[in-house]
VEXVEX-879298 format. One record per residue (C-alpha): residue in three letters; chain; x, y, z. Coordinates in pm, 1 decimal. Layout:
 code unit        X        Y        Z
  ala    A        X        Y        Z
...
//
This chain:
 code unit        X        Y        Z
  met    A  -1682.5   -158.6   1500.1
  arg    A  -1322.6   -116.8   1332.0
  phe    A  -1070.4   -383.3   1289.2
  thr    A   -715.9   -444.2   1181.7
  leu    A   -602.9   -752.3   1035.7
  pro    A   -454.6  -1078.6   1217.9
  pro    A    -77.3  -1071.4   1204.8
  thr    A      5.5  -1347.9    939.2
  pro    A     44.8  -1202.8    599.5
  cys    A   -228.6  -1352.4    396.4
  leu    A   -466.0  -1143.6    236.2
  leu    A   -393.3  -1110.0   -122.7
  ala    A   -189.4  -1368.5   -327.5
  leu    A     44.9  -1300.4   -599.9
  leu    A    208.0  -1522.0   -855.2
  leu    A    540.9  -1421.5   -887.1
  cys    A    730.1  -1554.0  -1193.0
  ser    A   1065.5  -1554.6  -1366.4
  met    A   1195.3  -1244.3  -1547.8
  gly    A   1070.3  -1355.1  -1896.0
  ser    A    807.7  -1169.2  -2078.7
  ala    A    567.5  -1446.8  -2015.8
  ala    A    527.9  -1721.8  -1757.1
  gln    A    686.3  -2045.8  -1872.3
  ala    A    539.3  -2389.1  -1763.2
  gly    A    730.8  -2524.6  -1478.5
  asp    A    889.6  -2192.7  -1362.9
  pro    A    911.2  -2156.8   -992.7
  leu    A    720.1  -1863.5   -835.7
  arg    A    970.8  -1609.7   -697.0
  tyr    A    993.3  -1260.7   -615.4
  arg    A   1213.3  -1061.5   -842.7
  leu    A   1215.8   -719.3   -715.0
  gly    A   1547.4   -582.0   -829.7
  asp    A   1796.6   -372.8   -615.0
  gly    A   1808.8    -28.0   -464.7
  asn    A   1818.6    120.0   -826.2
  thr    A   1485.7    -15.1   -917.4
  pro    A   1238.8    275.9   -977.0
  pro    A    943.4    286.4   -706.2
  ala    A    620.0    168.0   -764.3
  leu    A    301.7    411.2   -651.8
  tyr    A    -24.0    229.3   -566.9
  ser    A   -368.1    367.1   -502.2
  ile    A   -569.9    192.9   -240.4
  gln    A   -934.1    213.9   -171.4
  ile    A  -1156.8     24.9     86.0
  arg    A  -1520.0     66.5     71.1
  ala    A  -1769.1    -64.7    348.0
  asp    A  -2145.7    -60.1    294.4
  glu    A  -2267.6     55.5    648.3
  gly    A  -2623.7     68.5    545.8
  asp    A  -2738.6    426.6    527.7
  thr    A  -2376.6    542.8    455.7
  thr    A  -2068.2    425.9    256.7
  glu    A  -1730.8    467.1    437.6
  thr    A  -1437.6    474.2    219.7
  his    A  -1069.9    466.8    318.0
  ser    A   -835.2    560.5     34.2
  gly    A   -474.7    682.6    -20.6
  arg    A   -148.0    631.9   -195.1
  val    A    156.7    407.9    -92.1
  glu    A    497.2    409.8   -244.9
  leu    A    682.8     84.9   -272.3
  arg    A   1060.8    121.2   -283.3
  val    A   1319.6   -148.6   -310.9
  val    A   1576.0    -44.8    -51.9
  gly    A   1843.5   -302.4   -133.7
  thr    A   1933.0   -664.3   -158.8
  gly    A   2172.3   -877.0     76.5
  thr    A   2223.4  -1218.5    203.4
  gln    A   1910.7  -1210.2    404.1
  gly    A   1686.5  -1129.2    109.5
  thr    A   1532.3   -811.5    -42.2
  arg    A   1464.1   -504.6    174.2
  val    A   1143.7   -320.8     84.9
  asn    A    994.8      9.2    224.4
  leu    A    635.1     92.9    214.0
  gly    A    619.0    470.9    260.8
  asn    A    345.9    732.0    324.1
  pro    A     81.8    445.7    404.1
  asn    A   -180.4    664.7    585.9
  leu    A   -526.7    644.4    443.1
  met    A   -799.0    908.7    434.5
  arg    A  -1148.4    830.4    562.6
  lys    A  -1466.2    962.5    411.2
  thr    A  -1827.7    879.0    506.5
  gln    A  -2086.6    954.5    241.4
  ala    A  -2453.2    928.1    290.3
  lys    A  -2669.6    730.5     37.2
  pro    A  -2954.5    891.1   -147.4
  arg    A  -3274.3    845.7     20.3
  ala    A  -3569.8    687.7   -162.9
  asp    A  -3751.7   1022.6   -153.1
  gly    A  -3472.2   1218.6   -285.0
  arg    A  -3392.9   1414.7     11.4
  pro    A  -3046.4   1454.4    144.3
  met    A  -2958.7   1259.2    450.5
  leu    A  -2759.8   1417.7    733.2
  val    A  -2452.0   1227.3    848.9
  leu    A  -2406.5   1272.3   1237.3
  pro    A  -2080.6   1204.1   1402.0
  gly    A  -2068.3    845.9   1538.9
  pro    A  -1818.5    609.3   1684.4
  ser    A  -1451.9    669.1   1610.2
  arg    A  -1351.5    549.3   1270.9
  ile    A   -968.6    569.1   1319.5
  pro    A   -837.9    308.6   1055.7
  phe    A   -498.5    245.9   1189.5
  gly    A   -519.7    122.5   1534.6
  pro    A   -509.3    244.7   1893.0
  arg    A   -139.1    369.0   1894.2
  gly    A   -170.2    635.2   1622.4
  leu    A   -120.6    656.9   1251.0
  ala    A    102.9    437.6   1037.1
  lys    A    457.0    529.5   1017.3
  gly    A    591.1    326.0    723.4
  his    A    662.2    -29.1    699.7
  glu    A   1029.6   -179.2    627.7
  ile    A   1015.3   -549.1    523.9
  thr    A   1324.3   -791.6    440.2
  leu    A   1164.5  -1067.6    214.0
  asp    A   1339.8  -1404.7    118.3
  asp    A   1318.6  -1536.0   -226.9
  leu    A    994.7  -1721.2   -129.5
  gly    A    836.5  -1404.8     13.0
  asn    A    868.0  -1493.0    352.1
  pro    A    943.7  -1194.1    595.4
  val    A   1284.6  -1212.8    743.9
  asn    A   1233.0   -920.3    956.4
  glu    A   1020.7   -615.1    979.0
  arg    A    999.7   -279.1   1121.2
  gly    A    707.2    -34.6   1158.7
  gly    A    349.2   -131.0   1040.2
  asp    A     71.7    -15.3    811.8
  pro    A   -234.9   -155.2    959.8
  leu    A   -569.2   -142.0    773.4
  pro    A   -939.2   -129.4    901.3
  tyr    A  -1204.5   -416.5    890.7
  ala    A   -960.9   -704.4    972.6
  leu    A   -784.9   -653.8    634.3
  gly    A   -429.6   -679.5    747.9
  thr    A   -155.6   -442.5    646.4
  ile    A    -83.0   -277.5    326.6
  ala    A    213.8   -508.6    313.4
  ser    A    -32.7   -811.8    289.8
  leu    A   -207.9   -642.7     -0.7
  ile    A    119.3   -672.7   -201.3
  phe    A    317.7   -962.0    -64.2
  glu    A    208.6  -1311.2     -6.0
  pro    A    443.2  -1612.3     49.7
  tyr    A    398.6  -1868.7   -233.4
  pro    A    481.3  -2239.0   -281.1
  glu    A    828.2  -2359.4   -333.1
  lys    A    723.5  -2562.0   -641.7
  pro    A    515.6  -2450.2   -932.4
  ala    A    133.8  -2511.0   -896.3
  glu    A   -167.5  -2420.7  -1070.4
  gln    A   -347.3  -2409.6   -742.4
  trp    A   -247.7  -2402.6   -364.6
  thr    A   -385.3  -2359.4    -32.9
  arg    A   -262.9  -2246.3    299.4
  ala    A   -413.7  -2254.3    651.0
  asn    A   -264.7  -2092.3    952.1
  pro    A   -359.4  -2041.6   1330.3
  thr    A   -344.0  -1669.5   1428.3
  ala    A   -481.2  -1433.7   1689.2
  ile    A   -637.6  -1094.1   1707.3
  thr    A   -674.8   -851.4   1977.5
  ile    A   -970.5   -632.4   2040.4
  thr    A   -895.9   -300.9   2179.6
  glu    A  -1096.4    -18.7   2333.5
  ile    A   -999.3    324.8   2208.7
  gly    A  -1143.2    666.4   2297.4
  phe    A  -1069.6    918.6   2041.2
  pro    A  -1283.1   1083.1   1956.3
  phe    A  -1550.2    841.1   2083.6
  pro    A  -1528.7    490.9   2201.5
  ala    A  -1475.9    214.0   1947.8
  arg    A  -1368.8   -127.9   1917.9
  met    A  -1083.2   -225.8   1698.5
  ile    A   -862.2   -519.9   1627.5
  ser    A   -497.0   -488.2   1623.1
  pro    A   -214.1   -717.7   1547.0
  pro    A   -105.3   -920.1   1857.9
  pro    A    258.0   -948.6   1979.7
  pro    A    473.7  -1265.5   1945.9
  pro    A    422.0  -1566.6   1947.0
  phe    A     92.9  -1483.1   1762.7
  gly    A    232.2  -1199.0   1542.2
  val    A    525.0  -1068.6   1372.2
  pro    A    779.4   -876.6   1595.9
  gly    A    781.7   -506.8   1551.3
  arg    A    437.3   -466.1   1404.9
  arg    A    259.2   -176.8   1564.5
  gly    A   -100.1   -133.6   1720.1
  phe    A    -91.0   -393.7   1998.8
  asp    A   -243.4   -296.9   2318.3
  ala    A   -152.7   -545.4   2590.9
  asp    A   -472.9   -481.9   2791.0
  gly    A   -693.1   -588.6   2495.3
  glu    A   -882.6   -902.5   2461.7
  arg    A   -712.4  -1150.3   2246.6
  leu    A   -892.1  -1402.7   2025.7
  asn    A   -748.0  -1708.7   1880.9
  ala    A   -844.8  -1766.7   1514.6
  arg    A   -771.2  -1949.0   1198.5
  glu    A   -737.6  -1834.6    849.2
  ala    A   -707.3  -1997.6    511.4
  thr    A   -623.3  -1903.5    171.0
  lys    A   -676.3  -2070.6   -170.6
  ile    A   -524.3  -1938.6   -493.3
  gln    A   -598.5  -2046.6   -843.6
  val    A   -413.0  -1942.9  -1160.3
  gln    A   -671.9  -1854.1  -1407.1
  lys    A   -531.9  -1717.7  -1717.0
  thr    A   -264.3  -1498.8  -1904.7
  asp    A   -387.5  -1189.9  -2074.0
  lys    A   -382.5  -1269.6  -2433.5
  thr    A   -337.6   -877.7  -2538.5
  asn    A    -68.1   -868.7  -2281.4
  pro    A    121.5  -1173.6  -2213.0
  gly    A    317.6  -1019.6  -1941.0
  leu    A      8.5  -1014.4  -1711.4
  leu    A   -130.8  -1307.9  -1542.8
  thr    A   -476.0  -1322.1  -1349.4
  leu    A   -512.4  -1524.1  -1027.3
  lys    A   -828.7  -1602.9   -826.8
  lys    A   -804.5  -1549.7   -446.6
  glu    A  -1023.2  -1667.9   -172.2
  tyr    A   -954.2  -1587.6    178.7
  ser    A  -1137.0  -1659.9    513.1
  leu    A  -1082.6  -1570.0    875.3
  glu    A  -1259.3  -1709.2   1169.2
  thr    A  -1228.0  -1680.9   1538.9
  leu    A  -1249.4  -1994.3   1740.9
  glu    A  -1467.8  -1842.0   1988.5
  lys    A  -1827.9  -1894.6   1884.6
  glu    A  -2132.2  -1645.9   1949.3
  gly    A  -2477.4  -1782.0   1870.5
  asp    A  -2467.0  -1976.8   1535.4
  gly    A  -2126.4  -1881.6   1415.3
  pro    A  -1774.9  -1732.0   1504.6
  arg    A  -1772.3  -1407.9   1685.7
  leu    A  -1582.9  -1266.7   1399.0
  glu    A  -1548.1  -1397.2   1031.0
  leu    A  -1440.8  -1239.3    715.3
  ala    A  -1451.5  -1384.0    378.7
  leu    A  -1314.2  -1223.4     61.0
  val    A  -1284.7  -1346.3   -299.1
  gly    A  -1165.8  -1172.2   -632.1
  pro    A   -906.5  -1157.0   -895.3
  thr    A   -552.8  -1027.0   -881.0
  val    A   -367.3   -939.9  -1191.5
  val    A     30.5   -972.4  -1162.3
  glu    A    295.1   -840.4  -1380.2
  val    A    497.8  -1143.0  -1459.0
  lys    A    825.5   -954.5  -1501.1
  thr    A    832.6   -790.8  -1165.2
  gly    A    590.9  -1020.2   -977.4
  leu    A    407.4   -703.7   -849.4
  pro    A     32.5   -673.7   -847.6
  val    A   -114.9   -438.2  -1103.8
  asp    A   -483.7   -459.4  -1010.4
  ile    A   -656.9   -621.8   -724.7
  lys    A  -1036.2   -634.1   -649.7
  leu    A  -1154.4   -848.5   -362.5
  glu    A  -1521.8   -845.3   -241.3
  gly    A  -1664.6  -1008.3     48.4
  thr    A  -1825.2   -961.5    403.1
  leu    A  -1701.8   -904.8    748.3
  ile    A  -1936.4  -1054.5    992.6
  thr    A  -1935.3   -985.2   1376.2
  arg    A  -2170.9  -1137.8   1630.3
  lys    A  -2229.7  -1006.1   1989.0
  ala    A  -2488.0  -1048.5   2238.0
  asn    A  -2733.4  -1208.0   1995.9
  thr    A  -2684.4   -937.9   1738.9
  thr    A  -2517.0  -1006.2   1408.6
  val    A  -2369.6   -733.6   1177.0
  lys    A  -2281.9   -799.6    823.9
  leu    A  -2062.7   -535.3    655.2
  pro    A  -2006.7   -570.0    287.3
  leu    A  -1647.4   -476.9    179.0
  ile    A  -1472.5   -395.0   -157.1
  val    A  -1076.2   -385.8   -138.8
  ser    A   -913.0   -232.9   -453.9
  leu    A   -537.5   -177.5   -519.9
  his    A   -408.4    -27.9   -841.7
  arg    A    -50.4     33.5   -964.3
  leu    A    -23.2    365.4  -1154.4
  asn    A    112.3    321.9  -1495.6
  glu    A    350.6    562.6  -1662.5
  gly    A     66.8    753.4  -1816.1
  glu    A   -105.5    788.6  -1478.8
  leu    A    210.5    889.3  -1313.6
  lys    A    296.0   1156.4  -1558.6
  ala    A    -56.5   1281.0  -1528.3
  glu    A    -34.5   1296.8  -1173.7
  lys    A    301.9   1462.8  -1167.3
  asp    A    160.0   1731.4  -1413.4
  ala    A   -130.5   1787.2  -1188.5
  gln    A     88.1   1844.9   -885.1
  ala    A    312.1   2075.0  -1077.8
  lys    A      3.6   2271.9  -1180.2
  ala    A   -129.1   2278.4   -823.0
  ala    A    210.5   2403.8   -701.1
  glu    A    218.6   2672.8   -972.1
  ala    A   -137.7   2786.5   -862.4
  ala    A    -34.1   2789.1   -494.5
  lys    A    285.3   3004.5   -581.3
  val    A     63.0   3237.4   -776.6
  ala    A   -191.8   3258.3   -508.5
  ala    A     65.5   3326.5   -244.1
  glu    A    243.6   3590.9   -454.5
  lys    A    -92.3   3751.2   -495.1
  leu    A   -147.2   3751.8   -111.2
  arg    A    201.3   3907.4    -60.2
  ala    A    154.4   4181.2   -324.9
  pro    A    172.0   4525.8   -205.9
  leu    A   -153.2   4699.9   -151.4
  thr    A   -294.4   4915.3   -421.6
  met    A   -386.1   5250.0   -368.8
  glu    A   -747.5   5159.6   -381.9
  glu    A   -696.3   4862.8   -135.3
  arg    A   -511.9   5086.4    108.5
  ala    A   -769.4   5340.9    105.4
  glu    A  -1048.5   5099.7    174.2
  ile    A   -868.9   4921.1    457.6
  leu    A   -792.2   5252.0    618.2
  lys    A  -1168.5   5356.8    596.0
  glu    A  -1275.3   5010.0    746.3
  leu    A  -1035.5   5033.4   1007.8
  ala    A  -1160.6   5387.6   1110.3
  ser    A  -1513.7   5288.8   1097.3
  gly    A  -1476.5   5043.9   1388.5
  glu    A  -1689.9   4776.9   1246.3
  lys    A  -1608.2   4454.2   1449.9
  phe    A  -1767.4   4221.9   1187.5
  lys    A  -1517.0   4334.1    912.7
  leu    A  -1230.5   4368.0   1134.7
  pro    A  -1086.2   4003.5   1133.9
  gln    A  -1084.6   3989.1    748.1
  leu    A   -885.9   4333.6    741.2
  leu    A   -650.2   4221.7    988.1
  gln    A   -566.5   3882.0    825.6
  lys    A   -507.8   4060.2    506.4
  leu    A   -264.5   4301.6    661.3
  glu    A    -83.2   4009.9    829.0
  gln    A    -20.4   3858.4    475.6
  lys    A    109.5   4170.7    316.7
  thr    A    460.6   4316.1    356.6
  pro    A    468.7   4707.5    288.9
  ala    A    739.7   4819.3     43.1
  asn    A    790.0   5132.7    238.9
  pro    A    691.6   5233.7    598.6
  asp    A    334.8   5320.5    625.0
  thr    A    269.4   5532.5    910.8
  glu    A   -116.0   5560.8    879.8
  ile    A   -186.6   5192.2    854.8
  ala    A     65.6   5130.6   1147.0
  ala    A   -112.5   5408.8   1354.9
  ala    A   -455.5   5222.6   1272.6
  leu    A   -317.2   4882.7   1376.1
  ala    A   -176.8   5029.5   1695.2
  lys    A   -527.3   5157.8   1791.1
  val    A   -649.2   4802.1   1764.4
  leu    A   -354.3   4649.7   1959.8
  thr    A   -447.5   4909.2   2234.1
  asn    A   -832.3   4879.5   2228.7
  gly    A   -884.1   4540.0   2090.0
  glu    A   -955.2   4208.3   2262.6
  gly    A   -899.7   3844.0   2212.7
  phe    A   -839.2   3761.3   1843.1
  ala    A   -834.7   4120.1   1718.4
  lys    A   -549.6   4204.8   1951.3
  gly    A   -332.5   3899.2   1851.7
  ser    A   -397.5   3956.4   1484.3
  ala    A   -303.0   4340.9   1518.2
  ala    A      4.9   4227.4   1671.2
  arg    A     96.9   3979.9   1394.1
  ala    A     30.9   4249.6   1142.6
  leu    A    238.4   4499.1   1327.8
  glu    A    515.7   4264.9   1322.9
  lys    A    556.9   4382.5    952.8
  trp    A    382.1   4726.4    950.4
  ala    A    508.7   4879.7   1287.3
  thr    A    723.4   5195.5   1251.6
  gln    A    948.4   5359.0   1510.0
  asp    A    634.4   5546.6   1641.5
  gln    A    500.4   5211.7   1772.5
  ala    A    810.3   5106.7   1965.4
  asn    A    693.6   5215.0   2306.5
  leu    A    360.0   5043.3   2238.7
  leu    A    526.7   4714.8   2132.4
  ala    A    760.6   4719.4   2432.1
  ala    A    464.1   4761.7   2662.0
  gln    A    346.5   4426.0   2551.9
  leu    A    660.8   4258.1   2672.7
  asp    A    534.6   4260.8   3035.4
  gln    A    213.7   4111.2   2938.3
  lys    A    360.6   3792.4   2843.5
  asp    A     61.6   3707.8   2623.1
  pro    A    172.1   3396.6   2413.7
  phe    A    -63.9   3535.7   2111.0
  val    A     53.4   3922.8   2141.6
  thr    A    400.5   3942.6   2301.0
  pro    A    599.1   3719.8   2045.7
  pro    A    500.7   3918.2   1722.5
  cys    A    567.5   4237.1   1921.8
  met    A    915.2   4114.7   2012.9
  lys    A    984.6   4025.8   1649.9
  ala    A    873.9   4384.0   1541.9
  leu    A   1099.9   4538.6   1779.3
  gly    A   1370.7   4334.2   1640.6
  arg    A   1282.8   4427.7   1275.5
  leu    A   1287.5   4800.2   1390.3
  lys    A   1616.3   4732.2   1575.5
  ala    A   1490.9   4905.3   1870.6
  thr    A   1794.7   4817.1   2072.4
  gln    A   1693.4   5042.2   2382.7
  tyr    A   1467.6   4728.2   2455.4
  ala    A   1731.8   4452.8   2405.7
  pro    A   1781.9   4415.1   2778.3
  arg    A   1403.7   4344.0   2828.0
  leu    A   1408.9   4096.1   2520.6
  ala    A   1717.7   3929.7   2653.8
  ala    A   1543.7   3872.6   2991.1
  asn    A   1272.0   3683.2   2808.4
  leu    A   1515.8   3414.2   2692.3
  gly    A   1438.8   3278.6   3030.4
  glu    A   1067.1   3238.4   2956.8
  leu    A    989.8   2925.9   2788.6
  ser    A    683.9   3028.8   2589.7
  leu    A    874.1   3351.3   2480.1
  arg    A   1221.1   3228.2   2426.8
  ala    A   1204.9   3153.6   2063.8
  ala    A   1069.5   3497.7   1979.7
  ala    A   1314.2   3676.2   2194.1
  arg    A   1592.3   3493.7   2033.0
  glu    A   1460.8   3582.1   1673.4
  ala    A   1429.6   3956.3   1780.2
  leu    A   1766.0   3979.9   1931.5
  val    A   1933.7   3820.3   1625.4
  leu    A   1748.9   4058.8   1405.0
  met    A   1901.8   4348.5   1621.4
  gly    A   2248.6   4215.3   1549.6
  pro    A   2564.4   4287.2   1743.2
  asp    A   2410.2   4612.3   1894.2
  ala    A   2213.1   4369.0   2127.2
  glu    A   2529.4   4160.8   2237.3
  glu    A   2594.1   4379.8   2541.1
  ala    A   2243.0   4301.3   2680.5
  val    A   2256.6   3936.8   2595.6
  ile    A   2603.7   3864.2   2766.4
  pro    A   2475.7   3889.0   3130.5
  met    A   2212.5   3633.3   3072.4
  ile    A   2486.4   3361.7   3037.4
  glu    A   2504.2   3361.2   3418.8
  asn    A   2143.1   3254.1   3442.2
  pro    A   2080.8   2952.8   3673.0
  asp    A   1866.2   2777.0   3422.9
  gln    A   2082.0   2555.2   3192.0
  phe    A   1845.3   2577.7   2908.4
  thr    A   1832.4   2978.1   2932.9
  arg    A   2241.0   2952.0   2930.2
  ala    A   2215.8   2735.2   2628.0
  glu    A   1974.4   2974.0   2443.4
  val    A   2222.5   3266.5   2520.5
  cys    A   2500.3   3073.7   2377.1
  glu    A   2296.6   3032.9   2049.3
  val    A   2216.1   3407.3   2034.6
  leu    A   2565.3   3489.6   2080.1
  gly    A   2687.8   3254.3   1823.9
  ala    A   2453.5   3439.9   1571.7
  ile    A   2533.1   3807.7   1681.6
  gly    A   2850.9   3798.0   1898.4
  thr    A   3181.9   3947.7   1868.0
  glu    A   3514.1   3912.9   2039.4
  ala    A   3340.5   4063.4   2352.3
  ser    A   3141.9   3746.6   2391.3
  val    A   3435.5   3510.8   2373.3
  pro    A   3548.9   3530.1   2753.9
  ala    A   3212.6   3441.6   2880.1
  leu    A   3164.7   3171.4   2627.1
  leu    A   3509.7   3029.1   2685.9
  tyr    A   3458.8   3006.9   3055.3
  arg    A   3103.3   2834.4   2991.8
  ser    A   3292.7   2597.5   2760.3
  asn    A   3525.8   2480.6   3024.3
  lys    A   3342.6   2541.4   3358.2
  asp    A   2963.4   2506.4   3327.0
  glu    A   2819.0   2202.6   3492.0
  ser    A   2579.8   2126.3   3202.6
  phe    A   2731.2   1948.1   2894.3
  leu    A   2445.9   2107.0   2686.1
  val    A   2576.8   2452.9   2781.2
  lys    A   2950.2   2338.8   2731.3
  asn    A   2868.6   2227.3   2368.4
  arg    A   2664.5   2531.3   2289.4
  ala    A   2924.1   2765.6   2413.2
  lys    A   3204.0   2573.7   2187.9
  asp    A   2972.8   2597.4   1894.7
  ala    A   2918.7   2963.2   1959.8
  met    A   3294.4   3051.1   1967.9
  glu    A   3353.1   2854.9   1639.6
  lys    A   3078.2   3076.4   1461.7
  ile    A   3221.1   3395.4   1609.8
  asn    A   3585.0   3289.7   1504.7
  lys    A   3459.8   3201.1   1157.6
  arg    A   3300.5   3536.9   1130.6
  asn    A   3550.2   3773.0   1304.7
  gly    A   3873.8   3567.9   1292.6
  pro    A   4027.4   3364.0   1585.2
  lys    A   4125.6   3536.2   1892.1
//
């Protein structure tokens, strides 16, 4: 079973104090998040569930960015909130490895797909004025926003409690296997705009309670304050000797006084579900950590290093074949060994020859002629870079096949070779939805020499084909295209075609001068 939290934001409490270096007695608790120039904060989130033989972990990063301030409050965006799931088997008592088999779906975000970000406007007490988007978490833990923002009392207090009625919705989903999840309900039970609600789901009324205690200020760092959070959630519906679902969490939250944002959070507790005389207890650990300057620098350095390594690897793949590699590839292609063929073809797909290579092109042509399935498509993609004029007729023969894996790269190869004798056949394929993009690219590669073959296609009865023709003529057309484009810009029944024709004429006039 997988759940997302009830709608009201009440998971983790934050003590948000004034801008001083340390909390002062009597200071009200307020969010002081700065403005749109405030540097973003990057958080790492980890949720661990003990499922008996396995441990399931959901982890990831989220960026908190202050968008701006206004009369309604501070607008905050939580970006890139999607978490990755990992299931790991626990060691067996006898030391043997345990096989983890596929089980029920563990989609952690709700039945409507992955989270797409969350933008919230908060007043100075931390109450959401409005919201857009959502970032639901598994196991009835709420949203990422509720890990960071919690409304706090109007007056200073060493301890406070809060209780709210709420509701949760149990939803059946079927990807990739049936599972049960709880997603936030719509108004009046939830916050408008939050994602994940299924109107056909079973809604359960529930109550939640929060207790927060101020524990201590860090003596080594008076800018930090530790709070203790106790949170409980229970459905009103009973099952056996208890609520159908209940969640209890407790743990510390370390808050940076200057900004009011959490630095470290660790909550531990149990999610209990009861159904048909069966009780399941799921131990949970919820952690959130804000990366400090040193950690941010280390992560940035690691990303730069990974990017450089990827660049070097890509350059190595694209590097011209050495004489030894070329000889080996020709030998293996001539041998006809099907086992090695996929690796050879993939290598040639990634390489771009410095000069035409008639021997390799001829060897690839044989695979295209005699190959099947993957080999035929891979050979076509390799010929997109390696084909010479000797293969033009063979490439053109593939146009009639209209194979979505073979024909497009053959079209692009003809365009690279500027085989304009086949331009009319390429232009005709502007009317084929699956081949349209490749035909356009090939004709653009041919340049103005293909214009004469393209212009008649502007009379095609399909408006999308005519629009595509306008795109091509905008890229390669000369003054010869202007009359047909001018007519379409004024008389075509499709607004799409009219606009594309006008755009094409502007490009031609800019390139060739107005006529």
